[in-house]
DOTOR-136202 format. One record per residue (C-alpha): chain; residue number from 1; x, y, z. Coordinates in nm, 3 decimals. Layout:
<sekes>
['A' NUM [X Y Z]]
...
</sekes>
This chain:
<sekes>
['A' 1 [0.000 0.000 0.000]]
['A' 2 [0.140 0.340 -0.102]]
['A' 3 [0.049 0.687 0.017]]
['A' 4 [0.024 0.975 -0.228]]
['A' 5 [-0.002 1.353 -0.216]]
['A' 6 [-0.132 1.575 -0.494]]
['A' 7 [0.039 1.895 -0.393]]
['A' 8 [0.363 1.920 -0.195]]
['A' 9 [0.333 2.250 -0.012]]
['A' 10 [0.409 2.328 0.350]]
['A' 11 [0.115 2.134 0.492]]
['A' 12 [0.184 1.829 0.277]]
['A' 13 [0.546 1.819 0.386]]
['A' 14 [0.446 1.854 0.751]]
['A' 15 [0.206 1.562 0.711]]
['A' 16 [0.470 1.349 0.540]]
['A' 17 [0.720 1.420 0.819]]
['A' 18 [0.475 1.318 1.092]]
['A' 19 [0.362 1.007 0.906]]
['A' 20 [0.718 0.891 0.849]]
['A' 21 [0.826 0.962 1.208]]
['A' 22 [0.521 0.770 1.335]]
['A' 23 [0.627 0.470 1.127]]
['A' 24 [0.298 0.448 0.939]]
['A' 25 [0.467 0.464 0.599]]
['A' 26 [0.831 0.453 0.494]]
['A' 27 [0.965 0.733 0.269]]
['A' 28 [0.988 0.492 -0.024]]
['A' 29 [0.615 0.417 0.017]]
['A' 30 [0.516 0.782 -0.031]]
['A' 31 [0.494 0.979 -0.354]]
['A' 32 [0.412 1.346 -0.400]]
['A' 33 [0.306 1.526 -0.716]]
['A' 34 [0.392 1.889 -0.785]]
['A' 35 [0.403 2.071 -1.120]]
['A' 36 [0.697 2.285 -1.001]]
['A' 37 [1.047 2.140 -0.992]]
['A' 38 [1.145 2.353 -0.692]]
['A' 39 [0.856 2.209 -0.492]]
['A' 40 [0.947 1.854 -0.588]]
['A' 41 [1.311 1.904 -0.499]]
['A' 42 [1.226 2.054 -0.161]]
['A' 43 [0.995 1.765 -0.077]]
['A' 44 [1.254 1.507 -0.181]]
['A' 45 [1.521 1.679 0.029]]
['A' 46 [1.301 1.726 0.337]]
['A' 47 [1.136 1.386 0.355]]
['A' 48 [1.322 1.153 0.118]]
['A' 49 [1.002 1.052 -0.061]]
['A' 50 [0.937 0.987 -0.429]]
['A' 51 [0.821 1.285 -0.634]]
['A' 52 [0.663 1.335 -0.974]]
['A' 53 [0.518 1.610 -1.192]]
['A' 54 [0.228 1.386 -1.294]]
['A' 55 [-0.084 1.357 -1.077]]
['A' 56 [-0.180 1.041 -1.263]]
['A' 57 [0.133 0.866 -1.142]]
['A' 58 [0.011 0.919 -0.787]]
['A' 59 [-0.334 0.787 -0.877]]
['A' 60 [-0.191 0.480 -1.049]]
['A' 61 [0.051 0.385 -0.769]]
['A' 62 [-0.127 0.476 -0.445]]
['A' 63 [-0.409 0.331 -0.239]]
['A' 64 [-0.449 0.638 -0.018]]
['A' 65 [-0.420 0.985 -0.173]]
['A' 66 [-0.420 1.327 -0.005]]
['A' 67 [-0.549 1.631 -0.192]]
['A' 68 [-0.319 1.902 -0.057]]
['A' 69 [-0.357 2.176 -0.317]]
['A' 70 [-0.532 2.512 -0.284]]
['A' 71 [-0.914 2.492 -0.311]]
['A' 72 [-0.925 2.698 -0.632]]
['A' 73 [-0.729 2.428 -0.815]]
['A' 74 [-0.959 2.141 -0.723]]
['A' 75 [-1.180 2.154 -1.032]]
['A' 76 [-0.890 2.126 -1.275]]
['A' 77 [-0.717 1.860 -1.068]]
['A' 78 [-1.028 1.643 -1.048]]
['A' 79 [-1.093 1.682 -1.421]]
['A' 80 [-0.748 1.542 -1.484]]
['A' 81 [-0.777 1.235 -1.260]]
['A' 82 [-1.152 1.154 -1.266]]
['A' 83 [-1.134 0.885 -1.532]]
['A' 84 [-0.842 0.711 -1.364]]
['A' 85 [-0.948 0.680 -1.000]]
['A' 86 [-1.040 0.339 -0.862]]
['A' 87 [-1.330 0.260 -0.632]]
['A' 88 [-1.097 0.088 -0.384]]
['A' 89 [-0.885 0.402 -0.333]]
['A' 90 [-0.924 0.631 -0.033]]
['A' 91 [-0.897 1.006 -0.091]]
['A' 92 [-0.834 1.252 0.193]]
['A' 93 [-0.913 1.614 0.110]]
['A' 94 [-0.795 1.916 0.309]]
['A' 95 [-0.933 2.188 0.078]]
['A' 96 [-1.118 2.457 0.275]]
['A' 97 [-1.475 2.495 0.155]]
['A' 98 [-1.460 2.185 -0.064]]
['A' 99 [-1.750 1.991 0.087]]
['A' 100 [-1.829 1.624 0.041]]
['A' 101 [-2.121 1.722 -0.182]]
['A' 102 [-1.891 1.939 -0.395]]
['A' 103 [-1.647 1.651 -0.431]]
['A' 104 [-1.924 1.405 -0.512]]
['A' 105 [-2.052 1.631 -0.787]]
['A' 106 [-1.700 1.692 -0.918]]
['A' 107 [-1.635 1.320 -0.955]]
['A' 108 [-1.971 1.263 -1.126]]
['A' 109 [-2.087 0.905 -1.149]]
['A' 110 [-1.768 0.770 -0.990]]
['A' 111 [-1.826 0.598 -0.656]]
['A' 112 [-1.531 0.756 -0.474]]
['A' 113 [-1.425 0.707 -0.112]]
['A' 114 [-1.351 1.051 0.033]]
['A' 115 [-1.261 1.177 0.379]]
['A' 116 [-1.289 1.553 0.421]]
['A' 117 [-1.043 1.706 0.667]]
['A' 118 [-0.995 2.044 0.829]]
['A' 119 [-0.638 2.052 0.967]]
['A' 120 [-0.446 2.346 1.107]]
['A' 121 [-0.095 2.484 1.079]]
['A' 122 [0.048 2.347 1.407]]
['A' 123 [0.064 2.018 1.215]]
['A' 124 [0.397 2.161 1.100]]
['A' 125 [0.536 2.095 1.448]]
['A' 126 [0.344 1.774 1.515]]
['A' 127 [0.078 1.950 1.724]]
['A' 128 [-0.209 1.990 1.479]]
['A' 129 [-0.580 1.956 1.547]]
['A' 130 [-0.781 1.800 1.266]]
['A' 131 [-1.149 1.724 1.220]]
['A' 132 [-1.240 1.461 0.963]]
['A' 133 [-1.561 1.332 0.809]]
['A' 134 [-1.592 1.032 0.573]]
['A' 135 [-1.852 1.008 0.297]]
['A' 136 [-2.099 0.722 0.267]]
['A' 137 [-1.858 0.510 0.060]]
['A' 138 [-1.589 0.494 0.328]]
['A' 139 [-1.592 0.190 0.558]]
['A' 140 [-1.543 0.219 0.933]]
['A' 141 [-1.202 0.055 0.896]]
['A' 142 [-1.098 0.305 0.628]]
['A' 143 [-1.219 0.599 0.838]]
['A' 144 [-1.016 0.466 1.130]]
['A' 145 [-0.708 0.441 0.908]]
['A' 146 [-0.757 0.802 0.797]]
['A' 147 [-0.781 0.905 1.163]]
['A' 148 [-0.462 0.715 1.240]]
['A' 149 [-0.277 0.895 0.961]]
['A' 150 [-0.406 1.235 1.072]]
['A' 151 [-0.305 1.163 1.432]]
['A' 152 [0.056 1.123 1.319]]
['A' 153 [0.097 1.501 1.317]]
['A' 154 [-0.127 1.600 1.609]]
['A' 155 [-0.474 1.509 1.726]]
['A' 156 [-0.771 1.412 1.511]]
['A' 157 [-1.140 1.359 1.578]]
['A' 158 [-1.419 1.241 1.353]]
['A' 159 [-1.688 1.508 1.334]]
['A' 160 [-2.010 1.558 1.138]]
['A' 161 [-1.956 1.779 0.836]]
['A' 162 [-2.221 2.019 0.967]]
['A' 163 [-1.967 2.133 1.229]]
['A' 164 [-1.681 2.198 0.987]]
['A' 165 [-1.749 2.570 0.959]]
['A' 166 [-1.717 2.620 1.334]]
['A' 167 [-1.413 2.390 1.335]]
['A' 168 [-1.264 2.625 1.077]]
['A' 169 [-1.343 2.926 1.296]]
['A' 170 [-1.198 2.768 1.612]]
['A' 171 [-0.902 2.548 1.516]]
['A' 172 [-0.846 2.621 1.148]]
['A' 173 [-0.812 2.997 1.201]]
['A' 174 [-0.741 2.974 1.574]]
['A' 175 [-0.360 2.968 1.561]]
['A' 176 [-0.368 3.325 1.429]]
['A' 177 [-0.566 3.441 1.732]]
['A' 178 [-0.319 3.271 1.965]]
['A' 179 [-0.021 3.425 1.783]]
['A' 180 [-0.181 3.766 1.831]]
['A' 181 [-0.228 3.694 2.203]]
['A' 182 [0.135 3.584 2.238]]
['A' 183 [0.251 3.895 2.055]]
['A' 184 [0.039 4.117 2.279]]
['A' 185 [0.172 3.951 2.596]]
['A' 186 [0.527 3.991 2.466]]
['A' 187 [0.467 4.359 2.389]]
['A' 188 [0.353 4.407 2.748]]
['A' 189 [0.666 4.227 2.870]]
['A' 190 [0.887 4.453 2.660]]
['A' 191 [0.702 4.755 2.795]]
['A' 192 [0.789 4.624 3.141]]
['A' 193 [1.160 4.603 3.060]]
['A' 194 [1.209 4.250 2.924]]
['A' 195 [1.405 4.210 2.601]]
['A' 196 [1.210 4.102 2.293]]
['A' 197 [1.357 3.750 2.263]]
['A' 198 [1.286 3.671 2.627]]
['A' 199 [0.939 3.824 2.600]]
['A' 200 [0.835 3.591 2.318]]
['A' 201 [0.979 3.291 2.500]]
['A' 202 [0.799 3.366 2.826]]
['A' 203 [0.469 3.442 2.651]]
['A' 204 [0.479 3.142 2.416]]
['A' 205 [0.583 2.893 2.685]]
['A' 206 [0.308 3.022 2.913]]
['A' 207 [0.044 2.967 2.642]]
['A' 208 [0.189 2.623 2.562]]
['A' 209 [0.192 2.521 2.928]]
['A' 210 [-0.159 2.645 2.994]]
['A' 211 [-0.294 2.460 2.689]]
['A' 212 [-0.115 2.143 2.799]]
['A' 213 [-0.276 2.169 3.143]]
['A' 214 [-0.623 2.189 2.986]]
['A' 215 [-0.557 1.883 2.768]]
['A' 216 [-0.378 1.668 3.024]]
['A' 217 [-0.568 1.743 3.345]]
['A' 218 [-0.914 1.731 3.190]]
['A' 219 [-1.016 2.015 3.419]]
['A' 220 [-1.243 2.298 3.307]]
['A' 221 [-1.044 2.606 3.197]]
['A' 222 [-1.240 2.812 3.451]]
['A' 223 [-1.129 2.581 3.731]]
['A' 224 [-0.766 2.610 3.623]]
['A' 225 [-0.802 2.988 3.604]]
['A' 226 [-0.941 2.993 3.959]]
['A' 227 [-0.641 2.791 4.081]]
['A' 228 [-0.410 3.075 3.968]]
['A' 229 [-0.633 3.357 4.090]]
['A' 230 [-0.557 3.438 4.454]]
['A' 231 [-0.773 3.682 4.655]]
['A' 232 [-0.665 4.044 4.603]]
['A' 233 [-0.368 3.921 4.398]]
['A' 234 [-0.200 4.015 4.071]]
['A' 235 [-0.388 3.762 3.857]]
['A' 236 [-0.737 3.876 3.951]]
['A' 237 [-0.632 4.233 3.877]]
['A' 238 [-0.526 4.126 3.529]]
['A' 239 [-0.838 3.915 3.476]]
['A' 240 [-1.061 4.205 3.582]]
['A' 241 [-0.895 4.436 3.330]]
['A' 242 [-0.922 4.179 3.048]]
['A' 243 [-1.292 4.137 3.126]]
['A' 244 [-1.334 4.514 3.131]]
['A' 245 [-1.173 4.539 2.785]]
['A' 246 [-1.396 4.263 2.646]]
['A' 247 [-1.146 3.983 2.584]]
['A' 248 [-1.408 3.706 2.580]]
['A' 249 [-1.646 3.899 2.355]]
['A' 250 [-1.367 3.986 2.112]]
['A' 251 [-1.261 3.621 2.084]]
['A' 252 [-1.617 3.497 2.039]]
['A' 253 [-1.685 3.757 1.772]]
['A' 254 [-1.360 3.671 1.594]]
['A' 255 [-1.444 3.301 1.584]]
['A' 256 [-1.796 3.383 1.462]]
['A' 257 [-1.657 3.602 1.181]]
['A' 258 [-1.418 3.330 1.064]]
['A' 259 [-1.698 3.074 1.079]]
['A' 260 [-1.927 3.294 0.870]]
['A' 261 [-1.649 3.346 0.616]]
['A' 262 [-1.615 2.968 0.585]]
['A' 263 [-1.989 2.944 0.515]]
['A' 264 [-1.971 3.227 0.260]]
['A' 265 [-1.679 3.063 0.077]]
['A' 266 [-1.893 2.756 0.008]]
['A' 267 [-2.174 2.969 -0.131]]
['A' 268 [-1.951 3.170 -0.356]]
</sekes>
């Protein structure tokens, strides 16, 4: 069984790296297609996998194929491979806004097994969060295999497709919100006299540690916040000011805006 990628950009290379390090596939069992020589060379150098300029070579040689190109190129890509796909192949699509119904229509009368995925950029450091949803042609065993592959570069959960827009708003776009928060904390640290390099390190490690506590303790974030918040202390003073400035409302509105944009992209 071989694993293929149509598109060898940053996300594809991050996925390959995690999959290889997890031992799910060996480099020689993976092939990536890219029309640009520079992209192929970079992928070969980074992950030691096979590369090609021909999407059909991936289709002919692989049992599981990732679609890792930009959404606007899906129509042309599918036109080029439609007549060559096999009904026993499993396709995993990460294109934002490319729904299972869109993909079904694009493949026409072909009975294609497709798993739609919404990953996020922390997959590049093995800490991604991905939601995935199989279509009606995918068996439970195949869906589980897709989940296993996706878990090689972070965490993955099977979700109904109806929740993919909010997944996009929370985890797909979410890293940007967190980067802004880290940058703001670091700016405050610099304002307080810390040098810039130290400021980013302290802010980023604090966010990382807090997130790890939520995931590993299983405790409610509010409970963990209360554990840090002593009576008449520094933390409650900071929390009060953040509440006064509308931190929660700003975050909720930001997620809602990103979610609505995801919905609009599918309509347009």
